[in-house]
C-alpha positions in Angstrom: 209.5 133.1 12.3 210.9 136.6 13.0 214.0 137.5 14.9 211.8 138.7 17.7 210.3 135.2 17.9 213.8 133.7 18.4 214.8 135.6 21.6 216.7 133.2 23.8 215.1 132.5 27.1 218.4 133.6 28.7 217.6 137.1 27.3 214.3 137.3 29.1 214.0 139.8 31.9 213.1 139.1 35.5 211.7 141.6 38.1 215.2 142.5 39.2 216.2 143.5 35.6 213.4 146.1 35.4 213.3 149.7 36.7 210.7 152.4 36.5 211.2 154.4 33.3 212.7 151.5 31.4 211.4 151.5 27.8 211.0 148.9 25.1 210.1 149.1 21.4 208.6 146.2 19.5 209.1 145.0 16.0 206.4 146.4 13.5 203.4 144.8 11.9 201.8 146.0 8.6 198.0 145.7 8.6 196.3 144.5 5.4 192.7 144.7 4.2 192.5 140.9 4.1 193.7 140.5 7.7 191.3 143.2 9.0 188.3 141.5 7.3 189.4 138.0 8.4 189.7 139.1 12.1 186.3 140.9 11.8 184.5 137.9 10.3 185.6 135.7 13.2 185.5 138.1 16.2 183.9 141.5 15.4 181.6 141.3 12.4 180.6 144.9 12.1 180.1 146.4 8.6 182.9 149.0 9.1 185.4 146.2 9.6 184.1 144.0 6.8 183.0 146.0 3.8 184.5 149.2 2.3 181.2 150.4 0.9 179.3 150.0 4.1 182.2 151.6 6.0 181.9 154.8 3.9 178.5 155.4 5.6 179.8 154.6 9.1 181.2 156.7 11.9 184.7 156.0 10.5 184.0 156.8 6.9 186.3 154.0 5.7 187.3 150.4 6.5 189.0 150.2 9.9 190.3 147.4 12.0 188.5 146.3 15.2 190.0 147.7 18.3 190.3 144.1 19.5 192.4 143.3 16.4 194.7 146.2 17.3 194.9 144.8 20.8 195.7 141.3 19.5 198.5 142.7 17.3 199.8 144.6 20.3 199.9 141.4 22.3 201.7 139.6 19.5 204.3 142.3 19.2 204.8 142.4 23.0 205.2 138.6 23.2 207.4 138.5 20.1 210.1 140.6 21.8 208.6 144.0 22.5 208.5 143.1 26.2 210.8 140.2 26.8 209.7 139.0 30.2 210.7 135.7 31.8 207.6 133.6 32.2 205.7 135.5 29.5 203.5 138.6 29.4 201.0 137.5 32.1 198.3 140.1 32.7 196.6 140.8 36.0 194.3 143.6 34.8 194.4 146.8 33.0 192.8 149.5 30.9 192.7 149.9 27.1 191.7 152.9 24.9 191.7 153.5 21.2 192.2 157.2 20.5 192.3 156.6 16.7 191.4 153.7 14.5 193.8 151.4 12.8 193.4 151.4 9.0 194.6 149.2 6.2 198.3 149.7 5.4 199.0 151.1 8.9 202.3 149.8 10.3 202.0 149.3 14.0 204.8 149.4 16.6 204.4 149.2 20.3 206.3 151.5 22.7 206.3 150.4 26.3 207.4 152.0 29.5 207.6 150.5 33.0 205.7 152.8 35.3 205.6 150.9 38.6 207.2 147.8 40.2 205.9 146.2 43.4 207.7 143.1 44.7 205.2 140.7 46.3 205.3 140.4 50.1 203.3 137.2 50.2 204.8 135.6 47.1 208.6 136.2 47.2 209.1 134.5 43.8 207.3 137.3 41.9 206.1 140.9 41.7 203.7 143.1 39.9 204.8 145.5 37.2 202.6 148.2 35.7 203.4 149.1 32.1 202.0 151.7 29.7 202.1 150.8 26.1 201.3 153.0 23.1 200.6 151.2 19.8 201.5 153.8 17.1 201.1 153.8 13.4 203.9 154.7 10.9 203.1 158.4 11.4 203.6 158.2 15.1 199.9 158.6 15.8 198.6 156.6 18.8 196.1 154.0 17.8 195.9 152.3 21.2 196.9 152.9 24.8 197.2 150.0 27.2 198.0 150.3 30.9 198.4 146.8 32.3 199.5 145.2 35.5 201.7 142.1 34.9 202.9 139.3 37.0 206.7 139.1 36.6 208.9 136.4 38.2 212.0 137.1 40.3 215.2 135.5 39.1 215.5 132.0 40.5 218.1 131.5 43.2 
């Protein structure tokens, strides 16, 4: 268990604690060949995720992680403290893009900015927050961009 896993629920943020422009940085995660292949075997069994030799002849020219693996790591980093929301990181839709592949030995960190906050009129106990996250490698190169709408609870009375 990491320090990020141990965030006290009292430290979680409610809708009232957020403002447009507020930024968050997650912990980091180092990708390994073994992890990339294990994820691919189970969820995205394409040759460029599974075999170094086959990957050399692919579009990527080398072994790379599945974009969905990068997304799963992003979610883990957000939930582990990179976006400490009360009630959890509850998605209501979004868009994801992968401008560059994630490779073995990349160290991923998620940088998130709150871009919009809309309190609900029909549900006074919550609101919608739009966030933009960039998952970057150790060189600061963007491997993934996620723009998501999240359901965030208001602080209980």
